[in-house]
N, C-alpha and C positions, 0 to 999 in steps of 0.2 A: 532524455528521460524515457523510461519505459514503464508503463502501467499495465498490470495484468490482473484480470478478475480470476480469482482462484476458487474452485469448488472443493468440497471435501475430498473428492477423488483425485484432484490434480495438485493439491496443496504441497504434497511431499516433493513432487517433481519441480514445481514452480520455485520452491525454496532451495532445492538441491541442484539437480542436473541442469535445469534451465538457467538458474542464476549463475552457476559455474561457467556456463558458456557466455552469458552476458558480461561477466566480469572482465573478459578478454577484450571487450570493446573499449578502446582508449577514450572515446568521446562520451561514454556513458558515465554520468555523475549521480543519477538517482534512479532507483528501481522501486516501484510501489506495488505491493501485493494487496489487492482489495478483496476482502472476503465476500463471497456470494451470499452466505447464509447467516451472517451476523455483522453487527457494527464493529468493523475492525479493518484498519489499514496499517500495514507494516511498511515503513519507508526506510530503505537502505540508501545512505548517502556516502559517496566516495570521499575520503579524507585526503589531505595533501600528501600523506605518507602512503597512499594507496590502500589503506585499510578501509573497511566499510562500517559505518555507524548505523545501528538499527534504532529507529524511533517508532514506538508503537502508539497507535491512536485508537481509543475504544469508547470515548465519551462523546455524546452528540455535539457538545460545545467545543471539542478539540479543534484547533485550527492547524491544518496540514500545510506546512511551508514547502512549496515546490520551487525552491530557489533556482533550479536549472531552467525553468521556464517563466520565472517572474510571476508566480501565482500563489495565492493562498486560498484554501477552500475549507469550509467548515464541514466536519465529518457528517453531521446531521443533514446538511444540504446535499451531500454526495449520495445519501441513501433516501432522499426525500420521496421518491416514487417506487421504492423497492419494497415488495411484500416479504417481510422476514418471517412470516408465519405466526402461528398461534403461540402466545407466551413470550414472544420476543419484545424487548423494550422498544417503544416508539423512537424514531430518529431524533426527536426533540422538537 
């Protein structure tokens, strides 16, 4: 599993070029993009037919299943000590 914290300036590369490189790693089964500036995690999971399934998490009570490492984490807990700025919804 690879997890990357993505900023607004790196998000395009993290989803595009970087992920294209990571997809060539045969042992990689999950790739998580964690937004720096908002409650958001996009989890890409390799399927048996080598396609990638995207699951988006945006609600504080969403539970992110990280099967590749035998872990489940609540989105709100992931952002617990992150200052998302004025007007951002609290992590829950």
